[in-house]
C-alpha positions as CSV (number, residue, x, y, z in Angstrom):
1,X,72.4,56.4,147.2
2,X,69.9,53.8,145.9
3,X,66.3,54.1,147.1
4,X,65.2,50.7,145.9
5,X,65.5,47.6,148.0
6,X,67.6,44.7,146.6
7,X,64.5,42.7,145.8
8,X,63.2,45.4,143.5
9,X,66.6,45.8,141.8
10,X,66.7,42.0,141.2
11,X,63.2,42.1,139.8
12,X,64.1,44.8,137.3
13,X,67.3,43.0,136.4
14,X,65.5,39.7,135.9
15,X,62.8,41.3,133.7
16,X,65.4,43.1,131.6
17,X,67.5,40.0,131.3
18,X,64.5,38.0,130.1
19,X,63.5,40.7,127.7
20,X,67.0,40.7,126.3
21,X,67.5,37.0,126.0
22,X,64.1,35.3,125.7
23,X,63.9,35.0,121.9
24,X,63.1,32.5,120.5
25,X,62.8,30.4,123.7
26,X,61.9,31.3,127.3
27,X,64.7,31.7,129.9
28,X,65.0,29.1,132.6
29,X,65.2,30.3,136.2
30,X,68.4,28.4,136.6
31,X,70.0,30.2,133.8
32,X,68.9,33.5,135.1
33,X,70.1,32.7,138.6
34,X,73.5,31.7,137.3
35,X,73.9,34.9,135.3
36,X,73.1,37.0,138.4
37,X,74.9,34.9,141.0
38,X,71.7,34.0,142.9
39,X,70.3,30.8,144.3
40,X,67.6,29.6,141.9
41,X,65.0,29.1,144.7
42,X,65.4,32.7,145.8
43,X,64.9,34.0,142.3
44,X,62.0,31.6,141.6
45,X,59.8,33.2,144.2
46,X,60.4,36.6,142.8
47,X,59.7,35.4,139.3
48,X,56.4,34.0,140.4
49,X,55.4,37.4,141.9
50,X,56.2,38.9,138.5
51,X,54.0,36.3,136.8
52,X,51.1,37.0,139.1
53,X,51.5,40.7,138.4
54,X,51.2,40.0,134.6
55,X,54.7,41.1,133.8
56,X,56.1,37.7,133.1
57,X,54.6,34.5,131.7
58,X,55.7,31.1,132.9
59,X,56.2,28.5,130.3
60,X,56.1,24.8,131.4
61,X,57.9,21.9,129.9
62,X,61.5,20.8,129.1
63,X,62.2,24.0,127.2
64,X,60.1,26.1,129.7
65,X,61.1,29.1,131.6
66,X,60.0,32.7,131.6
67,X,59.2,35.3,129.0
68,X,57.5,38.7,128.9
69,X,53.8,38.7,129.3
70,X,53.5,41.9,127.2
71,X,55.7,44.0,124.9
72,X,58.9,45.5,126.4
73,X,57.8,49.0,125.8
74,X,54.6,48.4,127.7
75,X,56.3,47.4,130.9
76,X,57.6,50.2,133.1
77,X,60.2,50.0,135.8
78,X,57.5,51.2,138.3
79,X,55.3,48.2,137.3
80,X,58.1,45.9,138.2
81,X,59.0,47.7,141.5
82,X,55.4,47.8,142.6
83,X,55.1,44.1,142.0
84,X,58.3,43.3,143.8
85,X,57.3,45.4,146.8
86,X,53.9,43.8,146.8
87,X,52.0,47.1,146.5
88,X,48.3,46.9,145.8
89,X,47.1,47.8,142.3
90,X,44.5,50.2,143.8
91,X,45.9,52.2,146.7
92,X,42.5,53.8,147.3
93,X,41.0,50.4,148.3
94,X,40.7,50.7,152.1
95,X,41.2,46.9,152.6
96,X,44.6,47.1,150.9
97,X,45.9,50.4,152.3
98,X,48.5,50.9,155.0
99,X,47.4,51.5,158.6
100,X,46.1,55.0,159.2
101,X,48.6,57.6,160.2
102,X,46.9,58.1,163.6
103,X,47.8,54.5,164.5
104,X,51.5,55.4,164.4
105,X,53.3,55.9,167.7
106,X,54.3,59.5,167.2
107,X,52.1,62.5,165.9
108,X,55.3,63.8,164.2
109,X,55.6,60.5,162.2
110,X,51.8,60.3,161.6
111,X,51.2,63.9,160.4
112,X,54.5,65.1,159.1
113,X,57.1,62.5,158.2
114,X,54.8,59.8,156.7
115,X,52.9,62.2,154.4
116,X,56.1,63.8,153.2
117,X,57.8,60.4,152.5
118,X,54.7,59.1,150.8
119,X,54.6,62.2,148.5
120,X,58.3,61.7,147.6
121,X,57.8,58.0,147.0
122,X,54.9,58.7,144.7
123,X,57.0,61.2,142.7
124,X,59.8,58.6,142.5
125,X,57.4,56.0,141.2
126,X,56.0,58.5,138.7
127,X,59.5,59.0,137.3
128,X,60.0,55.2,137.1
129,X,56.7,55.0,135.2
130,X,58.5,57.0,132.4
131,X,61.2,54.4,132.0
132,X,60.3,51.1,130.2
133,X,62.1,47.8,129.7
134,X,62.7,48.6,126.1
135,X,64.9,51.5,127.1
136,X,66.9,49.4,129.6
137,X,67.4,46.7,126.9
138,X,68.7,49.3,124.5
139,X,71.1,50.6,127.1
140,X,72.2,47.1,128.0
141,X,72.9,46.4,124.3
142,X,74.8,49.7,123.9
143,X,77.0,49.0,126.9
144,X,77.4,45.3,125.9
145,X,76.6,44.2,129.5
146,X,76.0,40.7,128.3
147,X,79.0,40.6,126.0
148,X,78.6,39.9,122.3
149,X,77.1,36.4,122.8
150,X,73.6,37.5,121.9
151,X,72.4,35.3,119.0
152,X,71.6,37.0,115.7
153,X,68.4,35.8,114.1
154,X,67.8,35.6,110.4
155,X,64.1,35.7,109.5
156,X,64.6,35.3,105.8
157,X,62.7,32.3,104.4
């Protein structure tokens, strides 16, 4: 059973794909979409969300595309999921929080179900905070999910 919505899974896959392939040039949304069998316009909106969240950086121009905004080891899966779900950075901010439990239709939902689900969700995100993009890239390389077509770079001058 997968607890993440498809949008979050695609966001994680896109970031890991970019982290894996974006050296020395950024990855175009078209290339990414083709690799994952998605329409480019659908993926582009998700990539823009990740740019606004500071996970990706958009590079303009003929060789433009997307690259990581920070090091792979400094991006957690929870960061990506939160961005994809559109969760606020500061859940304690009352202007950004969900409606109060009392506004729900049922007292059972308001006082029992919602708090329990929220607690479980927070625990799930805490676990995702322990997994970073570097780990997923390492696993992708170990399992050869992109085949052996990853270019080898020689930095000898």
